[in-house]
MDAnalysis code that builds the backbone (N, CA, C; Angstrom):
import MDAnalysis as mda
import numpy as np

u = mda.Universe.empty(237, n_residues=79, atom_resindex=np.repeat(np.arange(79), 3), trajectory=True)
u.add_TopologyAttr("name", ["N", "CA", "C"] * 79)
u.add_TopologyAttr("resid", np.arange(1, 80))
u.add_TopologyAttr("resname", ["MET", "LYS", "ALA", "SER", "ILE", "ILE", "LYS", "ILE", "GLY", "ASN", "SER", "LYS", "GLY", "ILE", "ARG", "ILE", "PRO", "LYS", "VAL", "LEU", "LEU", "GLU", "GLU", "THR", "GLY", "ILE", "GLY", "LYS", "THR", "VAL", "ASP", "LEU", "LYS", "LEU", "GLN", "SER", "GLY", "LYS", "ILE", "VAL", "ILE", "VAL", "PRO", "ILE", "LYS", "LYS", "LYS", "ARG", "LEU", "PRO", "ARG", "ALA", "ASN", "ASP", "GLU", "ALA", "LEU", "LEU", "SER", "GLU", "ALA", "ALA", "LEU", "SER", "ASP", "TRP", "LEU", "ARG", "PRO", "GLU", "GLU", "ASP", "GLU", "ALA", "TRP", "LYS", "SER", "LEU", "GLN"])
u.atoms.positions = np.array([
    [145.472, -96.864, 51.428],
    [145.159, -97.977, 50.570],
    [145.597, -97.607, 49.159],
    [146.356, -98.485, 48.544],
    [146.834, -98.243, 47.188],
    [145.856, -98.816, 46.177],
    [145.767, -98.144, 45.030],
    [144.937, -98.626, 43.931],
    [145.689, -98.360, 42.638],
    [145.497, -99.219, 41.665],
    [146.137, -99.059, 40.362],
    [145.186, -98.385, 39.391],
    [145.759, -97.572, 38.507],
    [144.964, -96.965, 37.442],
    [144.891, -97.991, 36.318],
    [143.665, -98.261, 35.854],
    [143.452, -99.279, 34.819],
    [142.814, -98.643, 33.590],
    [142.957, -99.305, 32.459],
    [142.353, -98.827, 31.220],
    [140.916, -99.324, 31.159],
    [139.998, -98.417, 30.850],
    [138.584, -98.745, 30.675],
    [138.157, -98.120, 29.356],
    [138.162, -98.901, 28.294],
    [137.868, -98.364, 26.963],
    [138.929, -97.355, 26.581],
    [138.507, -96.149, 26.190],
    [139.444, -95.075, 25.863],
    [139.802, -94.232, 27.081],
    [139.253, -94.579, 28.232],
    [139.488, -93.821, 29.461],
    [140.347, -94.629, 30.423],
    [140.558, -94.065, 31.587],
    [141.254, -94.765, 32.661],
    [140.433, -94.607, 33.931],
    [140.593, -95.542, 34.831],
    [139.828, -95.483, 36.066],
    [140.510, -96.271, 37.163],
    [139.861, -96.311, 38.311],
    [140.347, -97.114, 39.434],
    [139.194, -97.970, 39.949],
    [139.540, -99.068, 40.574],
    [138.532, -99.895, 41.241],
    [138.487, -99.470, 42.700],
    [137.286, -99.183, 43.155],
    [137.117, -98.771, 44.557],
    [136.610, -99.978, 45.331],
    [137.338, -100.394, 46.363],
    [136.913, -101.562, 47.141],
    [135.523, -101.377, 47.750],
    [134.786, -102.480, 47.837],
    [133.416, -102.482, 48.350],
    [133.331, -101.864, 49.736],
    [134.302, -102.135, 50.576],
    [134.305, -101.605, 51.953],
    [134.280, -100.079, 51.934],
    [135.078, -99.476, 51.054],
    [135.094, -98.008, 50.980],
    [133.784, -97.468, 50.431],
    [133.221, -98.143, 49.442],
    [131.942, -97.700, 48.884],
    [130.841, -97.729, 49.936],
    [130.801, -98.811, 50.699],
    [129.765, -98.928, 51.735],
    [129.957, -97.888, 52.829],
    [131.200, -97.656, 53.211],
    [131.475, -96.726, 54.304],
    [131.186, -95.278, 53.914],
    [131.393, -94.938, 52.642],
    [131.182, -93.560, 52.196],
    [129.780, -93.311, 51.672],
    [129.029, -94.356, 51.390],
    [127.679, -94.190, 50.866],
    [127.648, -93.851, 49.386],
    [128.754, -94.099, 48.685],
    [128.795, -93.803, 47.254],
    [127.927, -94.806, 46.514],
    [127.038, -94.285, 45.663],
    [126.145, -95.133, 44.881],
    [126.562, -95.164, 43.427],
    [125.594, -94.959, 42.533],
    [125.865, -95.063, 41.094],
    [126.400, -93.773, 40.487],
    [126.099, -92.631, 41.069],
    [126.587, -91.371, 40.509],
    [127.369, -90.594, 41.555],
    [128.427, -89.943, 41.091],
    [129.287, -89.156, 41.975],
    [129.610, -87.825, 41.316],
    [130.090, -86.915, 42.098],
    [130.571, -85.638, 41.615],
    [132.085, -85.653, 41.777],
    [132.826, -85.392, 40.702],
    [134.285, -85.342, 40.760],
    [134.721, -83.895, 40.858],
    [135.618, -83.617, 41.809],
    [136.117, -82.257, 42.002],
    [137.637, -82.291, 42.053],
    [138.260, -81.230, 41.630],
    [139.703, -81.086, 41.732],
    [139.983, -80.060, 42.814],
    [140.666, -80.484, 43.883],
    [140.971, -79.589, 45.000],
    [142.447, -79.717, 45.340],
    [143.175, -78.649, 45.160],
    [144.610, -78.608, 45.483],
    [145.372, -79.763, 44.845],
    [145.102, -80.030, 43.577],
    [145.814, -81.077, 42.858],
    [145.359, -82.491, 43.197],
    [144.253, -82.622, 43.914],
    [143.718, -83.933, 44.283],
    [142.340, -84.113, 43.661],
    [142.027, -85.344, 43.275],
    [140.688, -85.659, 42.776],
    [139.846, -86.086, 43.970],
    [138.742, -85.402, 44.171],
    [137.844, -85.697, 45.290],
    [136.552, -86.269, 44.711],
    [136.136, -87.416, 45.232],
    [134.900, -88.068, 44.789],
    [133.842, -87.834, 45.855],
    [132.731, -87.201, 45.454],
    [131.658, -86.874, 46.394],
    [130.381, -87.597, 45.953],
    [129.764, -88.366, 46.856],
    [128.518, -89.050, 46.469],
    [127.405, -88.056, 46.187],
    [126.577, -88.360, 45.181],
    [125.400, -87.553, 44.889],
    [124.209, -88.288, 45.473],
    [123.550, -87.645, 46.393],
    [122.398, -88.268, 47.039],
    [121.173, -88.104, 46.161],
    [120.324, -89.118, 46.163],
    [119.081, -89.060, 45.398],
    [118.174, -88.002, 45.998],
    [117.537, -87.251, 45.116],
    [116.571, -86.266, 45.594],
    [115.277, -86.991, 45.910],
    [114.781, -86.760, 47.075],
    [113.529, -87.392, 47.491],
    [112.383, -86.408, 47.328],
    [111.267, -86.930, 46.923],
    [110.074, -86.095, 46.832],
    [109.589, -85.785, 48.236],
    [109.133, -84.582, 48.465],
    [108.631, -84.257, 49.811],
    [107.432, -85.125, 50.162],
    [107.437, -85.614, 51.372],
    [106.330, -86.446, 51.841],
    [105.280, -85.570, 52.502],
    [104.060, -85.900, 52.247],
    [102.968, -85.170, 52.898],
    [102.860, -85.671, 54.335],
    [102.714, -84.752, 55.259],
    [102.559, -85.186, 56.647],
    [101.082, -85.390, 56.962],
    [100.826, -86.045, 58.067],
    [99.446, -86.358, 58.441],
    [98.585, -85.110, 58.583],
    [99.179, -84.044, 59.082],
    [98.415, -82.806, 59.274],
    [97.916, -82.269, 57.928],
    [98.783, -82.308, 56.906],
    [98.386, -81.821, 55.586],
    [97.324, -82.726, 54.975],
    [97.460, -84.030, 55.183],
    [96.492, -84.967, 54.626],
    [95.113, -84.806, 55.252],
    [95.089, -84.442, 56.515],
    [93.819, -84.325, 57.222],
    [93.310, -82.888, 57.298],
    [93.957, -82.000, 56.578],
    [93.528, -80.606, 56.625],
    [92.149, -80.455, 55.999],
    [91.502, -79.397, 56.360],
    [90.151, -79.146, 55.851],
    [90.157, -78.976, 54.338],
    [91.201, -78.369, 53.809],
    [91.287, -78.168, 52.362],
    [91.380, -79.504, 51.632],
    [92.135, -80.434, 52.185],
    [92.286, -81.739, 51.536],
    [90.993, -82.543, 51.608],
    [90.223, -82.331, 52.669],
    [88.981, -83.091, 52.840],
    [87.782, -82.427, 52.182],
    [87.961, -81.230, 51.641],
    [86.818, -80.514, 51.090],
    [86.167, -81.265, 49.933],
    [86.941, -82.012, 49.166],
    [86.361, -82.792, 48.068],
    [85.465, -83.910, 48.581],
    [85.674, -84.350, 49.800],
    [84.910, -85.466, 50.359],
    [83.597, -85.002, 50.979],
    [83.438, -83.714, 51.110],
    [82.278, -83.193, 51.820],
    [81.230, -82.603, 50.876],
    [81.024, -83.239, 49.757],
    [80.049, -82.743, 48.790],
    [78.769, -83.569, 48.886],
    [77.627, -82.918, 49.086],
    [76.360, -83.647, 49.213],
    [76.022, -84.458, 47.965],
    [76.380, -83.956, 46.786],
    [76.050, -84.695, 45.565],
    [76.789, -86.033, 45.494],
    [77.979, -86.096, 46.088],
    [78.710, -87.364, 46.115],
    [78.034, -88.346, 47.070],
    [77.532, -87.838, 48.192],
    [76.811, -88.695, 49.129],
    [75.590, -89.317, 48.452],
    [74.886, -88.512, 47.692],
    [73.701, -89.013, 46.989],
    [74.095, -90.074, 45.952],
    [75.189, -89.822, 45.252],
    [75.641, -90.788, 44.243],
    [76.016, -92.109, 44.904],
    [76.677, -92.054, 46.053],
    [77.061, -93.296, 46.744],
    [75.827, -94.047, 47.252],
    [74.834, -93.299, 47.728],
    [73.612, -93.938, 48.206],
    [72.928, -94.721, 47.096],
    [72.954, -94.174, 45.891],
    [72.281, -94.856, 44.769],
    [73.027, -96.126, 44.381],
    [74.277, -96.266, 44.729],
    [75.067, -97.445, 44.383],
    [74.920, -98.561, 45.424],
    [74.376, -98.247, 46.581],
    [74.278, -99.253, 47.651],
    [73.044, -100.114, 47.536],
])
């Protein structure tokens, strides 16, 4: 597929067809590399925060805050 180099402000760039963007998963940010005289565009994937699994959520350590007698008494007074 041919593409033309166009002027963008003081820089130059190319337009990447939507089909190629969708197929490669390229989003808003990319990493540009020079390999053997070629420009390689690599998508940068978003870093995801680690998700807590059910086992960690239900662990005894996580539930220890819920097992305080003084909290039970406080809730009883509110009912």
